[in-house]
C-alpha positions in Angstrom: 60.0 -28.4 -18.1 63.1 -26.0 -19.7 64.8 -26.8 -22.5 68.2 -25.1 -21.8 66.8 -21.2 -22.8 67.1 -18.8 -20.1 64.2 -18.2 -18.0 62.7 -14.7 -18.5 61.1 -13.6 -15.0 59.1 -11.1 -13.9 59.8 -10.3 -10.0 57.9 -8.2 -7.3 59.1 -7.6 -4.0 57.5 -5.4 -1.1 58.6 -2.2 -0.3 60.9 -2.8 3.3 59.0 -2.6 6.0 60.9 -0.4 8.1 63.5 2.7 7.6 66.2 4.3 10.2 64.8 7.2 9.6 62.4 9.0 12.2 58.8 9.0 10.9 55.8 11.2 12.0 52.8 9.4 13.6 49.6 9.3 15.4 49.7 7.5 18.5 46.0 6.2 18.6 45.9 5.5 22.4 47.1 8.8 23.3 45.3 10.4 20.5 48.8 12.5 19.8 51.1 13.3 17.1 54.9 11.6 17.8 58.2 10.3 16.2 58.7 6.6 15.6 62.2 5.1 15.3 62.4 1.8 14.5 65.8 0.1 16.0 67.9 -2.6 14.8 69.0 -3.8 11.4 67.6 -2.0 8.1 67.4 -3.1 4.4 66.1 0.2 2.6 67.1 -1.5 -0.6 66.1 -5.0 -0.9 67.7 -5.3 -4.6 71.4 -6.2 -3.8 69.6 -9.0 -1.9 67.2 -10.3 -4.6 69.3 -12.1 -7.1 70.2 -15.0 -4.8 66.5 -15.2 -3.4 65.0 -15.5 -7.0 67.9 -18.2 -8.1 67.2 -19.8 -5.2 63.3 -20.1 -5.7 63.7 -20.6 -9.2 66.1 -23.8 -8.4 63.1 -25.1 -5.8 60.1 -24.6 -8.2 61.8 -26.5 -11.3 62.9 -29.3 -8.8 59.5 -29.9 -7.8 58.4 -29.9 -10.8 61.1 -32.4 -11.9 60.0 -34.9 -8.9 56.3 -34.4 -10.1 56.6 -35.4 -13.4 58.7 -38.1 -12.3 61.8 -37.1 -13.9 63.7 -37.3 -10.8 63.3 -40.2 -8.2 62.1 -38.8 -4.9 64.3 -39.3 -2.2 61.8 -40.2 0.5 59.1 -42.4 0.2 55.6 -41.0 0.6 53.7 -42.5 3.8 50.5 -44.4 3.2 
């Protein structure tokens, strides 16, 4: 699965769903222009959070492949 060499990955993240700045939008029910301000927690840049997420998912994928190749025994038995 791996030979100990560094894994090279190409990662893509979707843009953050909301930002804390007011934005111009259209209220389609009232058919008027209005301001939209989302309340709550905002992450305008996900870059600081990306490395631990990528490390974790790569670890899960490698572990899953090791189990599928019978390199690591299953912890739980499959139900028949």
